[in-house]
C-alpha positions in Angstrom: 61.9 -1.6 80.6 59.6 -4.5 80.0 58.3 -5.1 76.5 55.0 -6.8 75.7 56.7 -8.8 72.9 56.9 -12.6 73.7 55.4 -12.2 77.1 52.7 -14.5 78.5 49.1 -13.6 77.7 48.4 -12.6 81.3 51.3 -10.1 81.2 50.1 -8.6 77.9 46.6 -8.2 79.4 48.2 -6.4 82.3 50.1 -4.1 80.0 46.8 -3.3 78.1 44.9 -2.7 81.3 47.7 -0.4 82.5 47.5 1.6 79.3 43.7 1.8 79.6 43.9 3.0 83.2 46.6 5.6 82.4 44.6 6.9 79.4 41.4 7.1 81.5 43.2 8.9 84.3 44.9 11.4 82.0 42.4 12.1 79.2 39.2 13.9 79.9 37.9 13.1 76.4 38.4 9.4 77.0 36.5 9.6 80.3 33.7 11.3 78.4 33.7 8.5 75.8 33.7 5.8 78.4 30.8 7.5 80.2 28.9 7.8 76.9 29.5 4.1 76.4 28.1 3.4 79.8 25.1 5.5 79.1 24.6 3.6 75.8 24.7 0.3 77.7 22.1 1.6 80.2 19.9 2.7 77.3 20.2 -0.8 75.7 19.2 -2.4 79.0 16.2 -0.1 79.3 15.1 -0.2 75.7 15.6 -4.0 75.1 16.3 -3.8 71.3 17.0 -6.8 69.2 20.5 -8.5 69.6 21.6 -6.9 66.3 21.2 -3.4 67.7 23.2 -4.5 70.8 26.0 -5.6 68.5 25.9 -2.4 66.5 25.9 -0.1 69.5 28.7 -2.1 71.2 30.8 -2.1 68.1 30.3 1.7 67.7 31.2 2.3 71.3 34.3 0.1 71.0 35.3 1.9 67.8 35.1 5.3 69.5 37.0 4.2 72.6 39.6 2.4 70.4 40.1 5.5 68.3 40.4 7.6 71.4 43.1 5.3 72.8 45.0 5.4 69.5 44.7 9.1 69.5 46.1 9.3 73.0 49.0 6.9 72.1 49.9 8.9 69.0 49.8 12.2 70.9 51.9 10.8 73.8 54.5 9.4 71.4 54.6 12.5 69.2 54.9 14.9 72.2 57.7 12.7 73.7 59.7 12.5 70.4 59.1 16.1 69.2 57.9 18.3 72.0 58.2 21.5 69.9 55.4 22.4 67.5 56.1 21.0 64.1 53.8 21.1 61.0 54.2 17.4 60.3 53.5 16.4 63.9 50.5 18.7 63.9 49.1 16.9 60.9 49.6 13.5 62.5 47.9 14.6 65.7 45.0 16.3 63.8 44.5 13.1 61.7 44.3 11.0 64.9 41.8 13.4 66.3 39.8 13.2 63.1 39.6 9.5 63.5 37.9 10.0 66.9 35.5 12.5 65.3 34.6 10.2 62.4 34.0 7.2 64.7 32.0 9.4 67.1 29.8 10.6 64.3 29.3 7.0 63.1 28.3 6.0 66.7 25.8 8.9 66.8 24.4 7.7 63.4 23.9 4.2 65.0 22.1 5.8 68.0 19.9 7.9 65.7 19.1 4.8 63.6 18.2 2.8 66.7 16.0 5.6 67.9 14.2 5.7 64.6 13.9 1.9 64.5 12.4 1.8 68.0 10.0 4.7 67.2 8.7 3.1 64.0 8.5 -0.4 65.6 6.6 0.8 68.7 4.9 3.9 67.4 
């Protein structure tokens, strides 16, 4: 088994891309989040907001996708180490899912704020 520790940067990028590809292939919620991020990029391209809004939306999208990837990693590890239902494992998995929920709600708040900003600026 190859570890990412002390590997060249190009190898570590490959490990990360492999993880991303696996997560996208196996997790429907991540596919949804990636599609939502793509839709957000398209909306930015159409709406032409100021650069600060691009940064906020991209950060929000990155936070959601990052949280979803951590959630996937935690679930995979927990299921591998303890496949049976266990109260402590359930709490860990629920907390990871809550992180996705919180980051998603924050991203929605950014989208609503952008919409209000554009409405007031152009209305």
